[in-house]
C-alpha positions in Angstrom: -62.5 -11.3 50.7 -59.8 -9.5 52.0 -58.7 -5.9 51.0 -55.7 -6.0 48.9 -52.8 -3.3 49.5 -52.7 -0.6 46.5 -49.4 -1.6 45.5 -49.7 0.4 42.1 -50.7 3.9 43.5 -48.3 3.4 46.5 -45.6 3.2 44.0 -47.1 6.3 42.1 -47.0 8.4 45.6 -43.6 6.9 46.1 -42.4 8.0 42.8 -44.0 11.5 43.4 -42.3 11.7 46.5 -38.9 11.2 45.3 -39.4 14.0 42.7 -40.5 16.3 45.2 -37.3 15.1 47.5 -35.3 15.5 44.4 -36.9 19.1 44.0 -36.0 20.4 47.5 -32.3 18.7 47.8 -31.8 21.0 44.7 -32.8 24.3 46.1 -29.6 26.5 47.3 -31.4 26.1 50.8 -33.4 23.2 50.9 -35.6 22.6 54.0 -34.2 19.9 56.5 -37.8 19.7 57.9 -39.8 19.3 54.5 -36.5 16.6 53.4 -37.3 14.6 56.7 -41.4 14.8 56.2 -40.6 13.3 52.9 -38.5 10.7 54.0 -40.8 9.7 56.8 -43.7 9.2 54.1 -41.2 7.5 51.7 -40.2 4.9 54.4 -43.9 4.3 55.7 -44.9 3.2 52.0 -42.1 0.8 51.3 -42.6 -0.6 54.8 -45.7 -1.1 54.1 -45.2 -2.5 50.6 -42.2 -4.9 52.1 -44.5 -5.8 54.7 -47.5 -6.3 52.7 -45.1 -8.7 49.9 -44.2 -11.0 53.0 -47.9 -12.0 54.3 -50.5 -13.1 53.3 -53.8 -11.1 52.9 -56.0 -11.5 56.0 -53.2 -12.2 58.1 -52.7 -9.4 61.1 -49.4 -8.4 59.5 -50.9 -8.1 56.3 -53.8 -5.7 57.3 -51.3 -3.9 59.4 -49.7 -3.4 56.6 -52.8 -1.9 54.8 -53.1 0.6 57.2 -49.7 2.3 56.6 -50.5 3.6 53.0 -53.4 5.1 54.0 -51.7 7.3 56.4 -49.5 8.1 54.1 -51.8 9.3 51.8 -53.5 11.6 54.2 -50.1 12.9 55.2 -48.9 14.1 51.8 -50.6 17.6 52.1 -47.4 17.8 54.7 -45.3 17.6 52.1 -46.9 19.3 49.2 -47.6 23.0 49.6 -51.1 24.4 48.2 -49.3 27.3 46.1 -46.6 25.9 44.9 -46.2 24.6 41.2 -45.5 21.4 39.9 -43.2 22.8 37.3 -40.1 22.2 39.6 -41.1 18.8 41.0 -41.6 17.9 36.9 -38.2 19.3 35.8 -36.3 17.5 39.3 -38.0 14.1 37.7 -37.4 14.5 34.2 -33.4 15.5 35.2 -33.4 12.7 36.8 -34.8 10.0 33.8 -32.0 11.7 31.7 -29.4 11.1 34.0 -28.8 14.3 35.4 -29.3 14.7 39.5 -29.5 17.2 42.0 -27.5 18.0 44.6 -28.1 15.0 46.4 -26.5 11.8 45.3 -28.6 8.7 44.1 -27.4 7.0 46.9 -29.4 9.8 49.3 -32.0 9.5 47.4 -32.4 6.0 47.7 -32.1 5.7 51.1 -34.6 8.9 51.5 -36.9 6.7 49.6 -36.4 3.9 51.8 -34.7 1.9 49.3 -31.2 0.2 50.9 -30.3 -2.1 47.9 -30.0 -1.5 44.2 
């Protein structure tokens, strides 16, 4: 039986990436390099999920899509700093829930996370 793409964990990682992006974007001097890494990670996850949804398990495109979240999961360490506290990330995420945005617009955040439609 072919392995299934872990959609729920991939969505979780995508949500965490969005919170990290919002926290970084809200800093007085956000790191362009870190924002790019977060965006690359998010695009890889969204691309894998979109590809897997379009193909049947066991097919070559589906199997290719399976490897993408694995690679992204290993590279999440490039985005998260070990010494960083989670508090600013959680504050950025909760601000979005309450409808307050950081310096980045909602459109910018959606683009960064690989989502082009509302």
